[in-house]
PAGUGU-262509 format. One line per 4 residues: their letters; for each residue x, y, z of C-alpha. Coordinates in Angstrom, 3 decimals, padded with zeros to 6 digits, m for minus. Each point is the difference from the previous one (the first is absolute). Layout:
<nodes>
a = X:Y:Z  ...
</nodes>
This chain:
<nodes>
mkpv = 021.114:160.938:045.091  002.056:003.225:m000.259  001.172:002.786:002.218  m002.323:003.023:000.627
afdl = 001.854:002.895:m001.525  002.941:001.742:001.704  002.913:002.348:m000.540  003.480:m001.278:m000.251
lqag = 003.120:001.878:000.893  003.408:m001.346:m000.620  001.874:001.426:002.625  003.615:001.077:m000.537
dvas = 001.162:000.452:003.482  m001.067:m000.942:003.623  m000.853:003.556:000.843  m002.435:000.355:m003.136
alaa = m001.451:m003.421:000.625  m000.550:001.038:003.860  m001.490:003.243:m001.021  m002.310:m001.364:m002.277
lagg = m001.366:m002.710:002.646  m000.341:002.549:002.431  m001.910:002.182:m002.240  m002.191:m002.879:m001.234
gdea = m001.050:m001.088:003.692  m001.821:m003.356:000.652  m000.783:m000.108:m003.924  003.854:m000.278:m000.941
kpis = 002.067:m003.127:000.047  003.383:m000.676:m000.832  000.915:m002.901:m002.678  003.218:m001.801:m000.932
gtqs = m000.055:m003.456:m001.398  m003.687:m000.279:m000.255  000.115:m003.775:000.559  m002.314:000.315:002.774
igpm = m001.820:003.346:m000.250  m000.572:m000.940:m003.851  m002.538:m002.641:000.663  m001.706:001.848:002.886
lnlr = m000.575:002.973:m002.479  m001.384:m002.273:m002.725  m002.258:m001.588:002.689  m000.765:003.521:001.133
larp = 001.046:m000.882:003.716  002.137:003.030:m000.411  m001.396:003.377:m001.286  002.544:002.789:000.163
slav = m000.683:003.141:m001.824  003.846:000.286:m000.299  002.527:m002.498:m000.543  003.713:001.173:000.383
disr = 002.647:m002.150:m001.455  002.975:m000.217:001.958  001.699:m002.635:m001.558  002.568:001.893:m002.041
iaal = 001.164:002.291:002.894  003.806:m000.469:m000.076  m000.038:000.452:003.996  m002.284:m003.039:000.458
recr = 002.192:m002.061:m002.333  003.104:000.418:001.724  002.055:m002.805:002.303  002.256:001.511:002.639
degd = 002.533:m001.990:002.025  m000.350:001.489:003.490  002.804:m002.008:001.744  m001.918:m002.421:001.894
aily = m003.258:000.079:m002.162  m001.204:000.343:m003.710  m002.376:002.600:m000.745  m002.279:m001.043:m002.739
gaai = m002.134:002.485:m001.994  m003.765:m000.895:000.142  000.017:000.187:m003.605  002.170:m002.742:m000.547
thae = m001.241:m003.059:m002.001  m000.074:m003.563:001.301  001.747:m000.977:m003.050  002.822:002.266:000.483
iedg = 000.518:m001.649:003.723  m000.559:m003.559:m001.701  002.538:000.625:m002.695  002.697:001.210:002.523
alpd = 000.120:003.560:m001.654  000.207:001.512:003.257  002.027:m000.794:003.495  m001.587:m002.660:002.122
atpg = m000.213:000.926:003.473  m000.174:m004.114:000.438  002.043:m002.506:m000.842  m002.173:m000.621:m003.048
wmaa = m003.346:m000.483:001.774  m001.756:002.968:m001.359  000.560:m001.067:m003.469  m001.033:m003.395:000.580
aarr = m003.472:001.625:001.653  m000.219:002.043:m002.999  000.277:m002.745:m002.623  m002.982:m001.621:001.554
iayr = m002.443:003.027:m000.305  m002.884:m000.824:m002.464  001.246:000.150:m003.806  002.995:001.562:m001.569
avrn = m002.267:002.634:m001.768  m001.430:000.819:003.724  003.660:000.225:001.153  001.002:002.387:m002.744
rgtl = m002.355:002.657:001.107  m001.016:m000.675:003.409  001.973:002.160:002.676  001.117:m000.653:003.693
ggsl = m001.616:003.146:001.168  m003.328:m000.844:m001.822  m000.110:m003.456:001.604  000.477:001.449:003.354
ahad = m002.603:002.720:m000.559  m002.468:m002.477:m001.110  000.602:m002.068:002.864  m001.608:m003.386:m000.899
paad = 000.690:m002.223:002.911  000.910:m002.720:m002.633  002.689:002.022:m001.920  003.402:m001.166:000.106
wvnv = 001.755:003.531:000.653  m002.597:000.507:003.087  001.341:m003.312:001.359  003.702:000.012:m000.728
ltal = 000.612:003.581:000.973  m001.713:m000.290:003.078  002.061:m003.487:000.853  003.023:002.142:m001.053
dasv = m000.718:002.757:002.561  m000.105:002.664:m002.499  m001.449:003.568:000.088  m001.765:002.488:m002.748
vlrs = 000.961:003.578:m000.223  m003.386:001.790:m000.436  m000.202:003.691:m001.308  m002.741:002.913:m000.427
vgge = 000.055:003.486:m000.281  000.087:000.423:003.621  003.299:m002.116:000.505  001.245:m003.212:000.074
rtvp = 000.096:m003.170:002.474  001.373:m003.433:000.255  m002.158:m002.982:000.949  000.748:m003.564:000.905
ltgf = m001.933:m002.344:m002.097  m001.209:m001.849:003.241  m001.868:003.395:000.572  m000.930:000.881:m003.526
fsgs = m002.763:m002.425:m000.785  m003.252:000.964:001.774  m002.017:m002.721:m001.365  m000.679:m001.946:m002.992
fstv = 000.532:002.399:m003.190  000.578:002.715:002.648  003.032:001.957:001.154  000.837:003.061:002.103
lepg = 000.413:002.081:m003.265  m001.732:003.451:000.383  m001.663:001.603:m002.980  002.397:001.536:m002.229
eiit = 003.010:m001.991:001.534  001.871:m002.560:m001.945  002.843:m002.527:000.483  003.181:001.600:m001.432
hvrv = 002.724:m002.874:001.148  000.181:m003.402:001.710  002.897:m000.497:002.445  001.073:m003.686:000.391
rkrs = 003.004:m000.604:002.503  003.024:m001.996:m001.547  000.305:m003.631:001.166  003.221:m001.693:000.219
aaar = 000.783:m003.423:m002.026  m000.345:m001.794:003.534  m003.529:000.803:000.382  m002.565:m002.387:m001.198
wayw = m003.456:000.505:m001.472  m002.707:m001.894:m001.607  m003.531:001.077:m001.672  m002.584:m002.413:m000.875
kycr = m003.434:000.507:m001.292  m002.790:m002.259:m000.990  m001.824:000.648:m003.347  m002.378:m002.029:m002.071
kvge = 001.600:000.921:m003.220  002.774:002.537:m001.209  m000.680:003.340:000.067  m003.089:m000.030:002.616
fama = 000.357:001.819:003.359  001.163:m002.321:002.937  m002.633:m001.851:002.144  002.826:000.029:002.755
saav = 003.569:000.928:000.423  002.804:m000.004:002.351  003.571:001.390:000.441  002.706:m000.719:002.428
lidp = 002.772:002.391:000.498  003.084:m000.998:002.199  002.802:002.525:000.254  002.535:m000.957:002.671
erte = 002.285:003.033:m000.730  m002.996:002.189:001.063  m001.315:m002.596:002.608  m003.220:000.065:m001.905
tril = m002.813:m002.611:m000.444  m003.263:000.624:m001.767  m002.622:m002.162:m001.185  m003.117:001.289:m001.967
vgai = m003.273:m001.241:m001.257  m001.539:001.746:m002.797  m002.983:m000.349:m002.437  m002.301:000.096:003.249
erpp = m002.566:002.569:m001.469  001.503:002.451:002.521  003.635:001.566:000.327  002.684:m002.403:000.299
allr = 000.674:m001.345:003.491  003.384:m000.702:001.720  000.037:m002.853:002.404  000.700:000.983:003.500
dpea = 002.787:m002.295:001.047  001.495:m001.361:m003.230  003.054:m001.491:001.607  m002.266:m002.228:002.075
vlag = m001.761:m001.366:m003.183  003.569:m000.742:m001.380  000.905:m001.531:003.286  m003.024:m002.145:m000.130
rlgi = m001.066:001.364:003.460  m003.081:001.501:m001.648  m002.105:m001.556:m002.529  m000.417:001.562:m003.474
aeav = m003.891:m000.457:000.205  m000.261:001.540:003.557  002.657:002.998:m001.444  m002.183:000.763:m002.864
teaa = m003.329:m000.032:001.882  001.450:002.269:002.244  001.223:002.369:m002.913  m003.089:m000.316:m002.298
pgls = m003.053:m000.872:002.010  m003.207:m001.053:m001.741  001.315:m001.509:m002.968  m002.130:m002.765:m001.774
aqsq = 000.908:m003.841:000.832  001.282:000.050:m003.726  002.253:003.243:000.365  001.216:m000.908:003.119
alhv = 001.145:m003.431:m001.280  001.639:002.060:m003.084  001.701:002.315:002.174  001.368:m002.319:002.447
aavg = 001.350:m002.036:m003.046  001.402:002.979:m001.745  001.997:001.044:003.495  001.145:m003.544:m000.025
raia = 001.205:000.052:m003.494  001.881:003.238:000.326  001.730:m000.970:003.229  001.108:m003.440:m001.764
madd = 001.280:002.128:m002.988  001.943:002.299:002.533  001.521:m003.154:001.315  000.892:m001.453:m003.355
rnng = 001.829:003.061:m000.819  001.943:000.074:003.249  001.278:m003.460:m000.395  000.803:000.391:m003.604
</nodes>
């Protein structure tokens, strides 16, 4: 199957991209790496009359150090993060996560902002960046706003993006060498989306502990009392059930195992 006919605009800057999207209304759609939207176009699940390519806009490919955080342009590719071509706000965690996204061909084209905008609940950046308490900068012709990822995903493949609005940047707070991190996902084979995933962040300098479960067919969920889970006062199964109710027995078991693996990985790194 092939896409329905549509017009393609190669945007030269953010302003022209936003103007085109605003003029096209609901029939206009931004595209970047096309690793998610491409198959949807071919299957005619997406039928825009106008596609606005934002992948070459210089402002969306910048990476800026803000002191306590790194601001990543939305059109930065997974491969650029994997290869260490840009500053890593973490002690290598983002590069390690990028390395496990699908295949290198996908990582060469897929973009940070595109993955978040697509909002697949099983996608690595959706879960990793939420666990890292990242935020996204959104812009439209009406102005700019910043939204934490914990409030950005409104459902499976659904976000709070308004028509004509795009992600311009992703802000990730810096983490110290003393912080511990682990991300574990279960896939039946390399390249598939995860059937279960979990992330653990322990940052003593910020007195911050987060445990996340992802790939739950809805936005990722943070465990309410991660310190109690780590201390053994609250069982993993109970905490997962509370954070992500309604999982099937198989999915529940996989997510409990994912959290356990991630905790063990974080502990190993602390002891090592």
